[in-house]
PDB file with SEQRES, HELIX, SHEET and CRYST1 records, atoms N, CA, C and O in Angstrom:
SEQRES   1 A   84  MET GLN ALA PHE THR ALA HIS GLU LEU SER ARG ILE ILE          
SEQRES   2 A   84  GLU MET ALA TRP GLU ASP ARG THR PRO PHE GLU ALA ILE          
SEQRES   3 A   84  GLU VAL GLN PHE GLY LEU ALA GLN ALA GLN VAL ILE GLN          
SEQRES   4 A   84  LEU MET ARG LYS GLU LEU LYS PRO SER SER PHE ARG SER          
SEQRES   5 A   84  TRP ARG LYS ARG THR GLN GLY ARG SER SER LYS HIS LEU          
SEQRES   6 A   84  ALA LYS ARG ASN PRO ALA ILE SER ARG GLY TYR CYS PRO          
SEQRES   7 A   84  THR GLN TYR LYS GLN ARG                                      
HELIX    1 AA1 ALA A    6  TRP A   17  1                                  12    
HELIX    2 AA2 PHE A   23  PHE A   30  1                                   8    
HELIX    3 AA3 GLN A   34  GLU A   44  1                                  11    
HELIX    4 AA4 PRO A   47  THR A   57  1                                  11    
HELIX    5 AA5 SER A   61  LYS A   63  5                                   3    
HELIX    6 AA6 LEU A   65  LYS A   67  5                                   3    
CRYST1    1.000    1.000    1.000  90.00  90.00  90.00 P 1           1          
ATOM      1  N   MET A   1      -9.787  14.435   3.527  1.00  0.00           N  
ATOM      2  CA  MET A   1      -9.320  13.060   3.878  1.00  0.00           C  
ATOM      3  C   MET A   1      -9.780  12.812   5.355  1.00  0.00           C  
ATOM      4  O   MET A   1      -9.723  13.672   6.233  1.00  0.00           O  
ATOM      5  N   GLN A   2     -10.243  11.534   5.526  1.00  0.00           N  
ATOM      6  CA  GLN A   2     -10.811  11.167   6.829  1.00  0.00           C  
ATOM      7  C   GLN A   2      -9.681  10.987   7.815  1.00  0.00           C  
ATOM      8  O   GLN A   2      -8.521  10.812   7.443  1.00  0.00           O  
ATOM      9  N   ALA A   3     -10.054  11.034   9.093  1.00  0.00           N  
ATOM     10  CA  ALA A   3      -9.119  10.823  10.166  1.00  0.00           C  
ATOM     11  C   ALA A   3      -8.941   9.382  10.478  1.00  0.00           C  
ATOM     12  O   ALA A   3      -9.923   8.640  10.478  1.00  0.00           O  
ATOM     13  N   PHE A   4      -7.750   8.940  10.743  1.00  0.00           N  
ATOM     14  CA  PHE A   4      -7.477   7.514  10.954  1.00  0.00           C  
ATOM     15  C   PHE A   4      -6.805   7.407  12.349  1.00  0.00           C  
ATOM     16  O   PHE A   4      -6.135   8.351  12.768  1.00  0.00           O  
ATOM     17  N   THR A   5      -6.971   6.276  13.074  1.00  0.00           N  
ATOM     18  CA  THR A   5      -6.307   6.051  14.257  1.00  0.00           C  
ATOM     19  C   THR A   5      -4.801   5.759  13.939  1.00  0.00           C  
ATOM     20  O   THR A   5      -4.448   5.458  12.799  1.00  0.00           O  
ATOM     21  N   ALA A   6      -3.930   5.859  14.980  1.00  0.00           N  
ATOM     22  CA  ALA A   6      -2.496   5.629  14.672  1.00  0.00           C  
ATOM     23  C   ALA A   6      -2.263   4.201  14.180  1.00  0.00           C  
ATOM     24  O   ALA A   6      -1.376   3.932  13.370  1.00  0.00           O  
ATOM     25  N   HIS A   7      -3.107   3.288  14.709  1.00  0.00           N  
ATOM     26  CA  HIS A   7      -2.974   1.887  14.234  1.00  0.00           C  
ATOM     27  C   HIS A   7      -3.391   1.736  12.745  1.00  0.00           C  
ATOM     28  O   HIS A   7      -2.730   1.047  11.969  1.00  0.00           O  
ATOM     29  N   GLU A   8      -4.515   2.408  12.374  1.00  0.00           N  
ATOM     30  CA  GLU A   8      -4.966   2.393  10.951  1.00  0.00           C  
ATOM     31  C   GLU A   8      -3.895   3.023  10.052  1.00  0.00           C  
ATOM     32  O   GLU A   8      -3.517   2.475   9.016  1.00  0.00           O  
ATOM     33  N   LEU A   9      -3.422   4.196  10.492  1.00  0.00           N  
ATOM     34  CA  LEU A   9      -2.457   4.893   9.670  1.00  0.00           C  
ATOM     35  C   LEU A   9      -1.172   4.128   9.461  1.00  0.00           C  
ATOM     36  O   LEU A   9      -0.597   4.165   8.373  1.00  0.00           O  
ATOM     37  N   SER A  10      -0.688   3.396  10.540  1.00  0.00           N  
ATOM     38  CA  SER A  10       0.487   2.551  10.445  1.00  0.00           C  
ATOM     39  C   SER A  10       0.154   1.360   9.531  1.00  0.00           C  
ATOM     40  O   SER A  10       1.063   0.905   8.836  1.00  0.00           O  
ATOM     41  N   ARG A  11      -1.037   0.834   9.475  1.00  0.00           N  
ATOM     42  CA  ARG A  11      -1.339  -0.318   8.594  1.00  0.00           C  
ATOM     43  C   ARG A  11      -1.445   0.160   7.186  1.00  0.00           C  
ATOM     44  O   ARG A  11      -1.062  -0.570   6.272  1.00  0.00           O  
ATOM     45  N   ILE A  12      -1.942   1.342   6.958  1.00  0.00           N  
ATOM     46  CA  ILE A  12      -2.023   1.908   5.454  1.00  0.00           C  
ATOM     47  C   ILE A  12      -0.652   2.121   4.972  1.00  0.00           C  
ATOM     48  O   ILE A  12      -0.373   1.793   3.819  1.00  0.00           O  
ATOM     49  N   ILE A  13       0.250   2.651   5.768  1.00  0.00           N  
ATOM     50  CA  ILE A  13       1.638   2.891   5.295  1.00  0.00           C  
ATOM     51  C   ILE A  13       2.325   1.555   5.081  1.00  0.00           C  
ATOM     52  O   ILE A  13       3.082   1.427   4.118  1.00  0.00           O  
ATOM     53  N   GLU A  14       2.116   0.597   5.884  1.00  0.00           N  
ATOM     54  CA  GLU A  14       2.669  -0.676   5.792  1.00  0.00           C  
ATOM     55  C   GLU A  14       2.203  -1.346   4.500  1.00  0.00           C  
ATOM     56  O   GLU A  14       3.018  -1.886   3.752  1.00  0.00           O  
ATOM     57  N   MET A  15       0.937  -1.315   4.245  1.00  0.00           N  
ATOM     58  CA  MET A  15       0.380  -1.871   3.005  1.00  0.00           C  
ATOM     59  C   MET A  15       0.870  -1.207   1.771  1.00  0.00           C  
ATOM     60  O   MET A  15       1.107  -1.855   0.751  1.00  0.00           O  
ATOM     61  N   ALA A  16       1.031   0.143   1.858  1.00  0.00           N  
ATOM     62  CA  ALA A  16       1.532   0.886   0.758  1.00  0.00           C  
ATOM     63  C   ALA A  16       2.953   0.474   0.427  1.00  0.00           C  
ATOM     64  O   ALA A  16       3.319   0.387  -0.745  1.00  0.00           O  
ATOM     65  N   TRP A  17       3.803   0.204   1.509  1.00  0.00           N  
ATOM     66  CA  TRP A  17       5.181  -0.136   1.323  1.00  0.00           C  
ATOM     67  C   TRP A  17       5.290  -1.618   0.717  1.00  0.00           C  
ATOM     68  O   TRP A  17       6.229  -1.916  -0.021  1.00  0.00           O  
ATOM     69  N   GLU A  18       4.345  -2.476   1.043  1.00  0.00           N  
ATOM     70  CA  GLU A  18       4.402  -3.864   0.574  1.00  0.00           C  
ATOM     71  C   GLU A  18       4.364  -3.901  -0.952  1.00  0.00           C  
ATOM     72  O   GLU A  18       3.508  -3.243  -1.543  1.00  0.00           O  
ATOM     73  N   ASP A  19       5.258  -4.645  -1.620  1.00  0.00           N  
ATOM     74  CA  ASP A  19       5.330  -4.662  -3.031  1.00  0.00           C  
ATOM     75  C   ASP A  19       4.082  -5.405  -3.668  1.00  0.00           C  
ATOM     76  O   ASP A  19       3.595  -5.009  -4.727  1.00  0.00           O  
ATOM     77  N   ARG A  20       3.598  -6.469  -2.994  1.00  0.00           N  
ATOM     78  CA  ARG A  20       2.503  -7.160  -3.597  1.00  0.00           C  
ATOM     79  C   ARG A  20       1.092  -6.768  -3.099  1.00  0.00           C  
ATOM     80  O   ARG A  20       0.101  -7.388  -3.486  1.00  0.00           O  
ATOM     81  N   THR A  21       1.018  -5.772  -2.270  1.00  0.00           N  
ATOM     82  CA  THR A  21      -0.318  -5.314  -1.899  1.00  0.00           C  
ATOM     83  C   THR A  21      -0.777  -4.222  -2.832  1.00  0.00           C  
ATOM     84  O   THR A  21      -0.191  -3.139  -2.840  1.00  0.00           O  
ATOM     85  N   PRO A  22      -1.824  -4.471  -3.632  1.00  0.00           N  
ATOM     86  CA  PRO A  22      -2.254  -3.512  -4.567  1.00  0.00           C  
ATOM     87  C   PRO A  22      -3.042  -2.325  -3.960  1.00  0.00           C  
ATOM     88  O   PRO A  22      -3.686  -2.465  -2.920  1.00  0.00           O  
ATOM     89  N   PHE A  23      -2.976  -1.166  -4.625  1.00  0.00           N  
ATOM     90  CA  PHE A  23      -3.638  -0.013  -4.065  1.00  0.00           C  
ATOM     91  C   PHE A  23      -5.125  -0.299  -3.947  1.00  0.00           C  
ATOM     92  O   PHE A  23      -5.751   0.285  -3.062  1.00  0.00           O  
ATOM     93  N   GLU A  24      -5.734  -1.126  -4.742  1.00  0.00           N  
ATOM     94  CA  GLU A  24      -7.162  -1.487  -4.584  1.00  0.00           C  
ATOM     95  C   GLU A  24      -7.471  -2.085  -3.285  1.00  0.00           C  
ATOM     96  O   GLU A  24      -8.547  -1.839  -2.741  1.00  0.00           O  
ATOM     97  N   ALA A  25      -6.498  -2.943  -2.689  1.00  0.00           N  
ATOM     98  CA  ALA A  25      -6.735  -3.545  -1.450  1.00  0.00           C  
ATOM     99  C   ALA A  25      -6.843  -2.463  -0.274  1.00  0.00           C  
ATOM    100  O   ALA A  25      -7.633  -2.568   0.664  1.00  0.00           O  
ATOM    101  N   ILE A  26      -5.995  -1.472  -0.441  1.00  0.00           N  
ATOM    102  CA  ILE A  26      -6.054  -0.308   0.488  1.00  0.00           C  
ATOM    103  C   ILE A  26      -7.402   0.376   0.327  1.00  0.00           C  
ATOM    104  O   ILE A  26      -8.025   0.735   1.327  1.00  0.00           O  
ATOM    105  N   GLU A  27      -7.856   0.561  -0.859  1.00  0.00           N  
ATOM    106  CA  GLU A  27      -9.116   1.235  -1.127  1.00  0.00           C  
ATOM    107  C   GLU A  27     -10.241   0.416  -0.526  1.00  0.00           C  
ATOM    108  O   GLU A  27     -11.139   1.028   0.053  1.00  0.00           O  
ATOM    109  N   VAL A  28     -10.282  -0.833  -0.600  1.00  0.00           N  
ATOM    110  CA  VAL A  28     -11.308  -1.669  -0.093  1.00  0.00           C  
ATOM    111  C   VAL A  28     -11.300  -1.694   1.522  1.00  0.00           C  
ATOM    112  O   VAL A  28     -12.340  -1.695   2.181  1.00  0.00           O  
ATOM    113  N   GLN A  29     -10.127  -1.711   2.027  1.00  0.00           N  
ATOM    114  CA  GLN A  29     -10.039  -1.707   3.498  1.00  0.00           C  
ATOM    115  C   GLN A  29     -10.310  -0.342   4.111  1.00  0.00           C  
ATOM    116  O   GLN A  29     -11.035  -0.251   5.101  1.00  0.00           O  
ATOM    117  N   PHE A  30      -9.768   0.679   3.570  1.00  0.00           N  
ATOM    118  CA  PHE A  30      -9.758   1.968   4.157  1.00  0.00           C  
ATOM    119  C   PHE A  30     -10.352   3.102   3.377  1.00  0.00           C  
ATOM    120  O   PHE A  30     -10.411   4.234   3.857  1.00  0.00           O  
ATOM    121  N   GLY A  31     -10.804   2.802   2.150  1.00  0.00           N  
ATOM    122  CA  GLY A  31     -11.559   3.846   1.363  1.00  0.00           C  
ATOM    123  C   GLY A  31     -10.709   4.847   0.843  1.00  0.00           C  
ATOM    124  O   GLY A  31     -11.212   5.936   0.569  1.00  0.00           O  
ATOM    125  N   LEU A  32      -9.444   4.647   0.653  1.00  0.00           N  
ATOM    126  CA  LEU A  32      -8.538   5.647   0.040  1.00  0.00           C  
ATOM    127  C   LEU A  32      -8.102   5.175  -1.347  1.00  0.00           C  
ATOM    128  O   LEU A  32      -7.516   4.105  -1.515  1.00  0.00           O  
ATOM    129  N   ALA A  33      -8.405   5.998  -2.307  1.00  0.00           N  
ATOM    130  CA  ALA A  33      -7.956   5.738  -3.736  1.00  0.00           C  
ATOM    131  C   ALA A  33      -6.504   5.943  -3.821  1.00  0.00           C  
ATOM    132  O   ALA A  33      -5.926   6.483  -2.878  1.00  0.00           O  
ATOM    133  N   GLN A  34      -5.860   5.559  -4.870  1.00  0.00           N  
ATOM    134  CA  GLN A  34      -4.484   5.617  -5.100  1.00  0.00           C  
ATOM    135  C   GLN A  34      -3.893   7.100  -4.894  1.00  0.00           C  
ATOM    136  O   GLN A  34      -2.880   7.316  -4.229  1.00  0.00           O  
ATOM    137  N   ALA A  35      -4.565   7.989  -5.473  1.00  0.00           N  
ATOM    138  CA  ALA A  35      -4.153   9.446  -5.338  1.00  0.00           C  
ATOM    139  C   ALA A  35      -4.094   9.838  -3.847  1.00  0.00           C  
ATOM    140  O   ALA A  35      -3.185  10.545  -3.412  1.00  0.00           O  
ATOM    141  N   GLN A  36      -5.085   9.360  -3.082  1.00  0.00           N  
ATOM    142  CA  GLN A  36      -5.175   9.679  -1.644  1.00  0.00           C  
ATOM    143  C   GLN A  36      -4.104   8.986  -0.841  1.00  0.00           C  
ATOM    144  O   GLN A  36      -3.547   9.558   0.096  1.00  0.00           O  
ATOM    145  N   VAL A  37      -3.816   7.752  -1.210  1.00  0.00           N  
ATOM    146  CA  VAL A  37      -2.627   7.053  -0.642  1.00  0.00           C  
ATOM    147  C   VAL A  37      -1.418   7.819  -0.804  1.00  0.00           C  
ATOM    148  O   VAL A  37      -0.681   8.050   0.154  1.00  0.00           O  
ATOM    149  N   ILE A  38      -1.172   8.237  -2.009  1.00  0.00           N  
ATOM    150  CA  ILE A  38       0.010   9.054  -2.361  1.00  0.00           C  
ATOM    151  C   ILE A  38       0.111  10.293  -1.533  1.00  0.00           C  
ATOM    152  O   ILE A  38       1.177  10.590  -0.994  1.00  0.00           O  
ATOM    153  N   GLN A  39      -0.995  11.047  -1.411  1.00  0.00           N  
ATOM    154  CA  GLN A  39      -1.146  12.216  -0.597  1.00  0.00           C  
ATOM    155  C   GLN A  39      -0.817  11.914   0.848  1.00  0.00           C  
ATOM    156  O   GLN A  39      -0.018  12.632   1.450  1.00  0.00           O  
ATOM    157  N   LEU A  40      -1.401  10.883   1.427  1.00  0.00           N  
ATOM    158  CA  LEU A  40      -1.197  10.513   2.750  1.00  0.00           C  
ATOM    159  C   LEU A  40       0.332  10.114   3.008  1.00  0.00           C  
ATOM    160  O   LEU A  40       0.929  10.471   4.024  1.00  0.00           O  
ATOM    161  N   MET A  41       0.852   9.415   2.093  1.00  0.00           N  
ATOM    162  CA  MET A  41       2.295   9.045   2.223  1.00  0.00           C  
ATOM    163  C   MET A  41       3.133  10.322   2.125  1.00  0.00           C  
ATOM    164  O   MET A  41       4.091  10.434   2.889  1.00  0.00           O  
ATOM    165  N   ARG A  42       2.880  11.208   1.329  1.00  0.00           N  
ATOM    166  CA  ARG A  42       3.664  12.419   1.203  1.00  0.00           C  
ATOM    167  C   ARG A  42       3.513  13.270   2.515  1.00  0.00           C  
ATOM    168  O   ARG A  42       4.445  13.995   2.862  1.00  0.00           O  
ATOM    169  N   LYS A  43       2.437  13.199   3.198  1.00  0.00           N  
ATOM    170  CA  LYS A  43       2.168  13.859   4.424  1.00  0.00           C  
ATOM    171  C   LYS A  43       2.972  13.242   5.651  1.00  0.00           C  
ATOM    172  O   LYS A  43       3.585  13.926   6.470  1.00  0.00           O  
ATOM    173  N   GLU A  44       2.886  11.878   5.663  1.00  0.00           N  
ATOM    174  CA  GLU A  44       3.319  11.083   6.796  1.00  0.00           C  
ATOM    175  C   GLU A  44       4.816  10.752   6.782  1.00  0.00           C  
ATOM    176  O   GLU A  44       5.429  10.633   7.843  1.00  0.00           O  
ATOM    177  N   LEU A  45       5.407  10.603   5.592  1.00  0.00           N  
ATOM    178  CA  LEU A  45       6.767  10.148   5.497  1.00  0.00           C  
ATOM    179  C   LEU A  45       7.686  11.365   5.376  1.00  0.00           C  
ATOM    180  O   LEU A  45       7.290  12.480   5.035  1.00  0.00           O  
ATOM    181  N   LYS A  46       9.011  11.036   5.702  1.00  0.00           N  
ATOM    182  CA  LYS A  46      10.017  12.072   5.509  1.00  0.00           C  
ATOM    183  C   LYS A  46      10.165  12.324   3.941  1.00  0.00           C  
ATOM    184  O   LYS A  46       9.848  11.404   3.185  1.00  0.00           O  
ATOM    185  N   PRO A  47      10.588  13.413   3.468  1.00  0.00           N  
ATOM    186  CA  PRO A  47      10.649  13.649   2.023  1.00  0.00           C  
ATOM    187  C   PRO A  47      11.509  12.570   1.333  1.00  0.00           C  
ATOM    188  O   PRO A  47      11.127  12.071   0.275  1.00  0.00           O  
ATOM    189  N   SER A  48      12.613  12.221   1.892  1.00  0.00           N  
ATOM    190  CA  SER A  48      13.477  11.209   1.218  1.00  0.00           C  
ATOM    191  C   SER A  48      12.794   9.838   1.225  1.00  0.00           C  
ATOM    192  O   SER A  48      12.886   9.118   0.230  1.00  0.00           O  
ATOM    193  N   SER A  49      12.069   9.426   2.379  1.00  0.00           N  
ATOM    194  CA  SER A  49      11.402   8.191   2.311  1.00  0.00           C  
ATOM    195  C   SER A  49      10.199   8.216   1.339  1.00  0.00           C  
ATOM    196  O   SER A  49       9.901   7.198   0.715  1.00  0.00           O  
ATOM    197  N   PHE A  50       9.537   9.318   1.212  1.00  0.00           N  
ATOM    198  CA  PHE A  50       8.485   9.381   0.204  1.00  0.00           C  
ATOM    199  C   PHE A  50       9.054   9.225  -1.202  1.00  0.00           C  
ATOM    200  O   PHE A  50       8.489   8.478  -2.000  1.00  0.00           O  
ATOM    201  N   ARG A  51      10.150   9.901  -1.532  1.00  0.00           N  
ATOM    202  CA  ARG A  51      10.747   9.814  -2.846  1.00  0.00           C  
ATOM    203  C   ARG A  51      11.197   8.324  -3.163  1.00  0.00           C  
ATOM    204  O   ARG A  51      11.055   7.830  -4.281  1.00  0.00           O  
ATOM    205  N   SER A  52      11.722   7.685  -2.140  1.00  0.00           N  
ATOM    206  CA  SER A  52      12.142   6.314  -2.274  1.00  0.00           C  
ATOM    207  C   SER A  52      10.886   5.389  -2.532  1.00  0.00           C  
ATOM    208  O   SER A  52      10.926   4.501  -3.384  1.00  0.00           O  
ATOM    209  N   TRP A  53       9.845   5.620  -1.809  1.00  0.00           N  
ATOM    210  CA  TRP A  53       8.582   4.872  -2.013  1.00  0.00           C  
ATOM    211  C   TRP A  53       8.015   5.076  -3.299  1.00  0.00           C  
ATOM    212  O   TRP A  53       7.615   4.112  -3.952  1.00  0.00           O  
ATOM    213  N   ARG A  54       7.936   6.320  -3.756  1.00  0.00           N  
ATOM    214  CA  ARG A  54       7.363   6.660  -5.029  1.00  0.00           C  
ATOM    215  C   ARG A  54       8.234   5.925  -6.238  1.00  0.00           C  
ATOM    216  O   ARG A  54       7.687   5.399  -7.207  1.00  0.00           O  
ATOM    217  N   LYS A  55       9.508   5.963  -6.061  1.00  0.00           N  
ATOM    218  CA  LYS A  55      10.405   5.293  -7.105  1.00  0.00           C  
ATOM    219  C   LYS A  55      10.077   3.815  -7.105  1.00  0.00           C  
ATOM    220  O   LYS A  55      10.066   3.184  -8.162  1.00  0.00           O  
ATOM    221  N   ARG A  56       9.809   3.249  -5.932  1.00  0.00           N  
ATOM    222  CA  ARG A  56       9.540   1.686  -5.917  1.00  0.00           C  
ATOM    223  C   ARG A  56       8.223   1.441  -6.575  1.00  0.00           C  
ATOM    224  O   ARG A  56       8.100   0.515  -7.377  1.00  0.00           O  
ATOM    225  N   THR A  57       7.228   2.239  -6.267  1.00  0.00           N  
ATOM    226  CA  THR A  57       5.752   1.970  -6.750  1.00  0.00           C  
ATOM    227  C   THR A  57       5.508   2.364  -8.138  1.00  0.00           C  
ATOM    228  O   THR A  57       4.689   1.729  -8.802  1.00  0.00           O  
ATOM    229  N   GLN A  58       6.153   3.364  -8.642  1.00  0.00           N  
ATOM    230  CA  GLN A  58       5.870   3.790 -10.006  1.00  0.00           C  
ATOM    231  C   GLN A  58       6.220   2.716 -11.050  1.00  0.00           C  
ATOM    232  O   GLN A  58       7.360   2.256 -11.111  1.00  0.00           O  
ATOM    233  N   GLY A  59       5.281   2.339 -11.831  1.00  0.00           N  
ATOM    234  CA  GLY A  59       5.484   1.299 -12.813  1.00  0.00           C  
ATOM    235  C   GLY A  59       5.425  -0.064 -12.352  1.00  0.00           C  
ATOM    236  O   GLY A  59       5.515  -0.982 -13.167  1.00  0.00           O  
ATOM    237  N   ARG A  60       5.278  -0.287 -11.090  1.00  0.00           N  
ATOM    238  CA  ARG A  60       5.260  -1.672 -10.512  1.00  0.00           C  
ATOM    239  C   ARG A  60       3.875  -2.292 -10.756  1.00  0.00           C  
ATOM    240  O   ARG A  60       2.876  -1.828 -10.205  1.00  0.00           O  
ATOM    241  N   SER A  61       3.828  -3.294 -11.548  1.00  0.00           N  
ATOM    242  CA  SER A  61       2.526  -3.899 -11.904  1.00  0.00           C  
ATOM    243  C   SER A  61       1.858  -4.611 -10.760  1.00  0.00           C  
ATOM    244  O   SER A  61       0.632  -4.727 -10.744  1.00  0.00           O  
ATOM    245  N   SER A  62       2.622  -5.094  -9.800  1.00  0.00           N  
ATOM    246  CA  SER A  62       2.043  -5.775  -8.643  1.00  0.00           C  
ATOM    247  C   SER A  62       1.145  -4.792  -7.794  1.00  0.00           C  
ATOM    248  O   SER A  62       0.232  -5.220  -7.088  1.00  0.00           O  
ATOM    249  N   LYS A  63       1.435  -3.535  -7.893  1.00  0.00           N  
ATOM    250  CA  LYS A  63       0.559  -2.591  -7.110  1.00  0.00           C  
ATOM    251  C   LYS A  63      -0.741  -2.243  -7.756  1.00  0.00           C  
ATOM    252  O   LYS A  63      -1.473  -1.422  -7.203  1.00  0.00           O  
ATOM    253  N   HIS A  64      -1.073  -2.780  -8.840  1.00  0.00           N  
ATOM    254  CA  HIS A  64      -2.308  -2.567  -9.580  1.00  0.00           C  
ATOM    255  C   HIS A  64      -2.980  -3.855  -9.994  1.00  0.00           C  
ATOM    256  O   HIS A  64      -2.398  -4.625 -10.758  1.00  0.00           O  
ATOM    257  N   LEU A  65      -4.151  -4.110  -9.531  1.00  0.00           N  
ATOM    258  CA  LEU A  65      -4.847  -5.371  -9.841  1.00  0.00           C  
ATOM    259  C   LEU A  65      -4.979  -5.628 -11.382  1.00  0.00           C  
ATOM    260  O   LEU A  65      -4.793  -6.742 -11.873  1.00  0.00           O  
ATOM    261  N   ALA A  66      -5.297  -4.564 -12.076  1.00  0.00           N  
ATOM    262  CA  ALA A  66      -5.500  -4.720 -13.514  1.00  0.00           C  
ATOM    263  C   ALA A  66      -4.252  -5.073 -14.261  1.00  0.00           C  
ATOM    264  O   ALA A  66      -4.365  -5.646 -15.345  1.00  0.00           O  
ATOM    265  N   LYS A  67      -3.081  -4.784 -13.782  1.00  0.00           N  
ATOM    266  CA  LYS A  67      -1.848  -5.039 -14.422  1.00  0.00           C  
ATOM    267  C   LYS A  67      -1.174  -6.295 -13.817  1.00  0.00           C  
ATOM    268  O   LYS A  67      -0.140  -6.727 -14.328  1.00  0.00           O  
ATOM    269  N   ARG A  68      -1.714  -6.867 -12.781  1.00  0.00           N  
ATOM    270  CA  ARG A  68      -1.195  -7.879 -12.068  1.00  0.00           C  
ATOM    271  C   ARG A  68      -1.325  -9.266 -12.720  1.00  0.00           C  
ATOM    272  O   ARG A  68      -2.306  -9.572 -13.397  1.00  0.00           O  
ATOM    273  N   ASN A  69      -0.335 -10.055 -12.495  1.00  0.00           N  
ATOM    274  CA  ASN A  69      -0.345 -11.416 -13.097  1.00  0.00           C  
ATOM    275  C   ASN A  69      -1.564 -12.187 -12.498  1.00  0.00           C  
ATOM    276  O   ASN A  69      -1.660 -12.244 -11.272  1.00  0.00           O  
ATOM    277  N   PRO A  70      -2.475 -12.766 -13.268  1.00  0.00           N  
ATOM    278  CA  PRO A  70      -3.622 -13.413 -12.631  1.00  0.00           C  
ATOM    279  C   PRO A  70      -3.311 -14.655 -11.804  1.00  0.00           C  
ATOM    280  O   PRO A  70      -4.165 -15.095 -11.033  1.00  0.00           O  
ATOM    281  N   ALA A  71      -2.125 -15.234 -11.936  1.00  0.00           N  
ATOM    282  CA  ALA A  71      -1.718 -16.274 -11.075  1.00  0.00           C  
ATOM    283  C   ALA A  71      -1.514 -15.905  -9.595  1.00  0.00           C  
ATOM    284  O   ALA A  71      -1.531 -16.760  -8.709  1.00  0.00           O  
ATOM    285  N   ILE A  72      -1.327 -14.637  -9.375  1.00  0.00           N  
ATOM    286  CA  ILE A  72      -1.139 -14.130  -7.947  1.00  0.00           C  
ATOM    287  C   ILE A  72      -2.537 -13.772  -7.431  1.00  0.00           C  
ATOM    288  O   ILE A  72      -3.196 -12.844  -7.900  1.00  0.00           O  
ATOM    289  N   SER A  73      -2.939 -14.555  -6.452  1.00  0.00           N  
ATOM    290  CA  SER A  73      -4.301 -14.435  -5.899  1.00  0.00           C  
ATOM    291  C   SER A  73      -4.289 -13.943  -4.543  1.00  0.00           C  
ATOM    292  O   SER A  73      -5.358 -13.914  -3.932  1.00  0.00           O  
ATOM    293  N   ARG A  74      -3.138 -13.521  -3.943  1.00  0.00           N  
ATOM    294  CA  ARG A  74      -3.099 -13.060  -2.561  1.00  0.00           C  
ATOM    295  C   ARG A  74      -2.349 -11.746  -2.526  1.00  0.00           C  
ATOM    296  O   ARG A  74      -1.609 -11.394  -3.444  1.00  0.00           O  
ATOM    297  N   GLY A  75      -2.564 -11.043  -1.450  1.00  0.00           N  
ATOM    298  CA  GLY A  75      -1.742  -9.789  -1.341  1.00  0.00           C  
ATOM    299  C   GLY A  75      -0.596  -9.792  -0.371  1.00  0.00           C  
ATOM    300  O   GLY A  75       0.029  -8.761  -0.121  1.00  0.00           O  
ATOM    301  N   TYR A  76      -0.320 -10.962   0.178  1.00  0.00           N  
ATOM    302  CA  TYR A  76       0.841 -11.151   1.055  1.00  0.00           C  
ATOM    303  C   TYR A  76       1.496 -12.454   0.929  1.00  0.00           C  
ATOM    304  O   TYR A  76       0.934 -13.351   0.301  1.00  0.00           O  
ATOM    305  N   CYS A  77       2.676 -12.637   1.492  1.00  0.00           N  
ATOM    306  CA  CYS A  77       3.395 -13.826   1.542  1.00  0.00           C  
ATOM    307  C   CYS A  77       2.663 -14.810   2.540  1.00  0.00           C  
ATOM    308  O   CYS A  77       2.173 -14.388   3.587  1.00  0.00           O  
ATOM    309  N   PRO A  78       2.611 -16.125   2.174  1.00  0.00           N  
ATOM    310  CA  PRO A  78       1.892 -17.009   3.163  1.00  0.00           C  
ATOM    311  C   PRO A  78       2.496 -17.101   4.487  1.00  0.00           C  
ATOM    312  O   PRO A  78       1.843 -17.486   5.457  1.00  0.00           O  
ATOM    313  N   THR A  79       3.757 -16.750   4.562  1.00  0.00           N  
ATOM    314  CA  THR A  79       4.419 -16.778   5.925  1.00  0.00           C  
ATOM    315  C   THR A  79       4.423 -15.471   6.665  1.00  0.00           C  
ATOM    316  O   THR A  79       4.928 -15.390   7.785  1.00  0.00           O  
ATOM    317  N   GLN A  80       3.864 -14.437   6.056  1.00  0.00           N  
ATOM    318  CA  GLN A  80       3.932 -13.158   6.672  1.00  0.00           C  
ATOM    319  C   GLN A  80       3.072 -13.029   7.934  1.00  0.00           C  
ATOM    320  O   GLN A  80       3.470 -12.304   8.847  1.00  0.00           O  
ATOM    321  N   TYR A  81       1.969 -13.662   8.029  1.00  0.00           N  
ATOM    322  CA  TYR A  81       1.149 -13.610   9.237  1.00  0.00           C  
ATOM    323  C   TYR A  81       1.156 -14.974   9.913  1.00  0.00           C  
ATOM    324  O   TYR A  81       0.164 -15.702   9.882  1.00  0.00           O  
ATOM    325  N   LYS A  82       2.304 -15.313  10.533  1.00  0.00           N  
ATOM    326  CA  LYS A  82       2.559 -16.645  11.177  1.00  0.00           C  
ATOM    327  C   LYS A  82       1.798 -16.616  12.447  1.00  0.00           C  
ATOM    328  O   LYS A  82       1.695 -15.567  13.082  1.00  0.00           O  
ATOM    329  N   GLN A  83       1.242 -17.765  12.857  1.00  0.00           N  
ATOM    330  CA  GLN A  83       0.647 -17.983  14.105  1.00  0.00           C  
ATOM    331  C   GLN A  83       1.741 -18.280  15.095  1.00  0.00           C  
ATOM    332  O   GLN A  83       2.718 -18.967  14.796  1.00  0.00           O  
ATOM    333  N   ARG A  84       1.549 -17.737  16.300  1.00  0.00           N  
ATOM    334  CA  ARG A  84       2.688 -17.984  17.299  1.00  0.00           C  
ATOM    335  C   ARG A  84       2.069 -18.893  18.403  1.00  0.00           C  
ATOM    336  O   ARG A  84       2.756 -19.264  19.355  1.00  0.00           O  
TER     337      ARG A  84                                                      
END                                                                             
């Protein structure tokens, strides 16, 4: 697995936690496939946090583009990145 800066690592974890951000978006931005994201999360999170995250993501169709409702064309809430 490649080395990431603290900022990149934080962003990958944030994207993995977001319900509507698909694993494919992480792969496009950071070059990590789903299995690598799982491996990274296992390494970086506390065991209880990792189990909680896996429970949330397993079977969640919004985390996979192929299973995602085609009406959803964005990976985040429109108000998530507000301009200040």
